[in-house]
C-alpha positions as CSV (number, residue, x, y, z in Angstrom):
1,M,-267.8,-120.9,-169.4
2,N,-269.7,-123.2,-167.2
3,Y,-268.2,-123.9,-163.7
4,V,-269.3,-126.5,-161.1
5,I,-267.8,-125.9,-157.8
6,L,-268.3,-128.4,-155.0
7,G,-267.8,-127.2,-151.4
8,A,-268.6,-123.5,-152.3
9,S,-270.6,-121.8,-149.6
10,K,-267.7,-120.3,-147.7
11,G,-263.8,-119.8,-147.5
12,L,-261.9,-120.7,-150.7
13,G,-265.0,-122.2,-152.4
14,D,-266.9,-118.9,-151.9
15,A,-263.8,-117.1,-153.4
16,F,-263.9,-119.4,-156.5
17,V,-267.6,-118.5,-157.0
18,K,-266.9,-114.8,-156.8
19,G,-263.5,-114.6,-158.4
20,L,-263.3,-117.2,-161.2
21,P,-266.3,-116.5,-163.5
22,E,-266.8,-113.6,-165.8
23,Q,-269.8,-111.8,-166.9
24,G,-272.2,-114.1,-168.8
25,D,-270.6,-117.3,-167.3
26,H,-272.6,-119.9,-165.4
27,V,-271.6,-121.3,-162.0
28,W,-273.3,-124.2,-160.3
29,I,-272.5,-124.0,-156.5
30,V,-272.8,-127.2,-154.6
31,S,-273.2,-126.9,-150.8
32,R,-275.4,-128.0,-147.9
33,S,-276.4,-124.4,-147.0
34,R,-277.7,-121.7,-149.2
35,P,-274.6,-119.6,-150.4
36,V,-274.7,-115.8,-149.9
37,S,-272.9,-115.5,-153.2
38,L,-276.3,-116.1,-155.0
39,A,-277.0,-112.4,-154.2
40,V,-274.0,-111.0,-156.0
41,N,-275.0,-109.0,-159.0
42,D,-272.2,-109.0,-161.4
43,G,-273.5,-110.5,-164.6
44,V,-272.6,-114.0,-163.6
45,H,-275.4,-116.6,-163.6
46,R,-275.1,-118.5,-160.2
47,H,-277.3,-121.6,-159.5
48,W,-277.4,-123.5,-156.3
49,I,-277.4,-127.3,-155.9
50,E,-278.2,-128.3,-152.4
51,A,-276.3,-131.4,-151.6
52,D,-274.5,-132.9,-148.7
53,L,-271.3,-134.5,-149.9
54,S,-271.2,-136.9,-147.0
55,S,-274.3,-138.5,-148.3
56,N,-274.2,-141.5,-150.6
57,D,-276.7,-140.1,-153.1
58,S,-275.1,-136.6,-153.4
59,S,-273.4,-137.4,-156.7
60,N,-276.8,-138.5,-158.2
61,R,-278.5,-135.4,-156.9
62,I,-275.8,-133.1,-158.5
63,A,-275.9,-135.0,-161.8
64,D,-279.7,-134.8,-161.9
65,A,-279.7,-131.0,-161.3
66,L,-277.1,-130.5,-164.1
67,R,-278.9,-132.8,-166.6
68,D,-277.2,-132.3,-169.9
69,E,-275.3,-129.0,-169.2
70,P,-271.8,-129.0,-170.5
71,I,-269.1,-128.5,-167.8
72,D,-266.0,-126.6,-168.7
73,V,-264.4,-126.5,-165.2
74,L,-265.2,-128.9,-162.4
75,I,-263.6,-128.0,-159.1
76,Y,-263.8,-130.4,-156.1
77,N,-263.0,-128.0,-153.1
78,A,-264.8,-129.9,-150.4
79,G,-262.6,-131.0,-147.4
80,I,-263.1,-131.7,-143.8
81,W,-260.8,-132.6,-141.0
82,E,-260.5,-134.0,-137.4
83,K,-262.4,-132.0,-134.7
84,E,-259.7,-129.8,-133.0
85,G,-257.3,-131.2,-135.6
86,F,-255.4,-128.0,-136.1
87,E,-255.2,-127.3,-132.3
88,D,-252.1,-128.0,-130.2
89,H,-254.0,-130.3,-127.8
90,Y,-255.3,-132.5,-130.7
91,D,-255.1,-136.2,-129.7
92,F,-255.4,-138.9,-132.4
93,E,-256.3,-141.5,-129.8
94,K,-259.6,-139.6,-129.2
95,D,-260.7,-139.6,-132.9
96,D,-264.2,-141.1,-133.3
97,P,-264.5,-143.9,-135.8
98,N,-267.6,-142.3,-137.4
99,D,-265.7,-139.1,-137.9
100,I,-262.8,-141.0,-139.4
101,A,-265.1,-142.7,-141.9
102,N,-266.9,-139.4,-142.7
103,I,-263.5,-137.4,-143.5
104,M,-262.5,-140.2,-145.8
105,F,-265.9,-140.2,-147.6
106,V,-266.1,-136.5,-148.1
107,N,-262.4,-135.9,-149.0
108,T,-261.9,-139.0,-151.3
109,T,-264.9,-141.2,-152.0
110,S,-267.3,-138.4,-152.8
111,M,-264.7,-136.8,-155.1
112,I,-264.6,-140.1,-157.1
113,L,-268.2,-140.5,-157.3
114,C,-269.0,-136.9,-158.3
115,T,-266.4,-136.9,-161.0
116,Q,-267.6,-140.2,-162.3
117,K,-271.2,-138.9,-162.5
118,L,-270.3,-135.7,-164.2
119,L,-268.0,-137.2,-166.8
120,P,-270.7,-137.1,-169.5
121,N,-271.1,-133.4,-168.8
122,L,-267.3,-132.7,-169.0
123,K,-267.1,-134.6,-172.3
124,Q,-269.4,-132.1,-173.9
125,S,-266.9,-129.2,-173.3
126,A,-264.3,-128.3,-175.9
127,N,-261.7,-127.8,-173.3
128,A,-262.7,-129.4,-169.9
129,K,-260.6,-129.0,-166.8
130,V,-260.9,-130.9,-163.6
131,I,-259.3,-129.3,-160.5
132,L,-258.9,-131.2,-157.2
133,I,-258.0,-129.1,-154.1
134,G,-255.6,-131.1,-152.0
135,S,-253.4,-129.8,-149.2
136,A,-249.8,-129.4,-148.2
137,D,-250.7,-131.9,-145.5
138,G,-250.9,-134.5,-148.3
139,I,-247.3,-134.0,-149.3
140,E,-244.4,-136.1,-148.2
141,N,-242.5,-135.0,-145.0
142,N,-245.4,-133.0,-143.6
143,E,-245.5,-132.7,-139.8
144,S,-249.3,-133.0,-139.4
145,K,-250.6,-135.4,-136.7
146,Q,-254.0,-135.6,-138.2
147,V,-253.9,-139.2,-139.4
148,T,-257.3,-139.3,-141.3
149,Y,-257.1,-135.9,-142.9
150,V,-253.5,-136.6,-144.1
151,A,-254.5,-139.9,-145.4
152,S,-257.4,-138.4,-147.4
153,K,-255.2,-135.6,-148.8
154,F,-252.6,-138.2,-150.0
155,G,-255.6,-139.9,-151.5
156,V,-256.6,-136.9,-153.4
157,R,-253.2,-136.9,-155.1
158,G,-253.6,-140.5,-156.0
159,I,-257.1,-139.9,-157.4
160,G,-255.7,-137.1,-159.5
161,N,-253.0,-139.3,-160.9
162,S,-255.3,-142.2,-161.9
163,L,-258.2,-140.0,-163.0
164,R,-255.8,-138.2,-165.3
165,E,-255.0,-141.5,-167.1
166,N,-258.7,-142.3,-167.5
167,L,-259.6,-138.9,-168.9
168,R,-256.5,-138.5,-171.2
169,K,-258.3,-140.1,-174.0
170,Y,-261.0,-137.4,-173.8
171,E,-258.4,-134.6,-173.6
172,I,-259.7,-133.6,-170.2
173,S,-256.9,-132.4,-167.9
174,V,-256.8,-133.1,-164.2
175,T,-254.9,-130.8,-161.9
176,C,-254.3,-131.3,-158.1
177,I,-253.5,-128.1,-156.2
178,N,-251.9,-128.6,-152.8
179,P,-252.1,-125.2,-150.9
180,G,-250.6,-124.5,-147.5
181,N,-252.3,-122.4,-144.9
182,I,-255.1,-120.4,-146.7
183,A,-256.4,-117.0,-145.3
184,A,-260.0,-118.4,-145.8
185,A,-261.4,-116.2,-143.0
186,I,-260.9,-113.1,-145.0
187,P,-263.5,-113.0,-147.9
188,Y,-262.5,-112.6,-151.5
189,E,-264.1,-109.1,-151.7
190,A,-262.0,-107.7,-148.8
191,G,-259.1,-107.7,-151.3
192,L,-255.6,-108.9,-151.5
193,E,-253.9,-106.2,-149.4
194,K,-256.2,-107.0,-146.4
195,T,-254.7,-110.5,-146.3
196,L,-251.2,-109.4,-146.8
197,S,-251.3,-106.8,-144.1
198,T,-253.1,-109.2,-141.7
199,Y,-250.9,-112.3,-142.1
200,K,-247.7,-110.9,-143.5
201,G,-246.9,-113.8,-145.7
202,T,-247.9,-116.7,-143.3
203,K,-251.2,-117.5,-145.1
204,I,-252.1,-117.6,-148.7
205,P,-254.6,-115.0,-150.1
206,V,-257.6,-116.6,-151.8
207,Q,-256.8,-114.2,-154.6
208,D,-253.6,-116.0,-155.4
209,I,-255.3,-119.3,-155.7
210,I,-257.9,-117.7,-158.0
211,S,-255.2,-116.4,-160.2
212,L,-253.5,-119.8,-160.3
213,V,-256.8,-121.6,-161.3
214,K,-257.7,-118.9,-163.9
215,T,-254.4,-119.6,-165.5
216,I,-255.0,-123.4,-165.6
217,T,-258.5,-123.0,-167.0
218,H,-257.3,-120.8,-169.8
219,L,-254.7,-123.2,-171.1
220,S,-255.3,-125.0,-174.3
221,K,-256.1,-128.7,-174.2
222,A,-252.7,-129.5,-175.5
223,S,-251.4,-128.8,-171.9
224,C,-251.9,-130.6,-168.7
225,V,-250.7,-129.2,-165.3
226,K,-250.5,-132.3,-163.2
227,E,-249.8,-131.0,-159.7
228,I,-248.9,-127.8,-157.9
229,N,-247.5,-127.4,-154.4
230,M,-248.3,-124.0,-153.0
231,P,-247.1,-123.2,-149.5
232,A,-247.3,-119.8,-147.8
233,M,-243.9,-118.0,-148.2
234,L,-243.4,-117.5,-144.5
235,D,-245.2,-120.5,-143.1
236,T,-242.3,-122.8,-142.0
237,S,-244.7,-125.7,-141.3
238,S,-245.6,-126.1,-145.0
């Protein structure tokens, strides 16, 4: 299979790069900084596309790098939020207008542009999947105070809904996954038990999201999983 993972140098994106592909698969890693996963020797062919998703020309850069390669799985994992947004002292009134615009561009506009540019590659696959990583903060009745981040993650769901209707005629499925608090600080290779013992059910292990995405990517093109909400079991804020 051929994977393209945007926002893949660390955290959940790094876990996708290490945990999703099997021996012989190809993975194109899209990130600003060189990913350490390029050094992993497990029979997977990993390629780096250096691109800043906050830049207007990033979608063209990615499309040019891929050329005519077919894409079986496209994952848009990139996401940024307000400075100190998850801190108790966060203050919406102090949000910088430039930061607001940048969050919206990376989390929504770039998602649209990149999918649009890579659609020719997706059409070449016999069973293409598009997976958008949203957030529990983009679901109704969340308690987050981060206005721009929340707006962008609501937007991801809207993008998924409309994109799905556009791609239905090509039998390309679009899935939006809305995870709660992810244990992104613990790398994939540290193992599931490390996360379970450290956070005791208050954060989602990256291995669980890998398992979920693997299931979606192995479904036939007769099925479409539209949206999945995935809170941590003992995180009462999700």
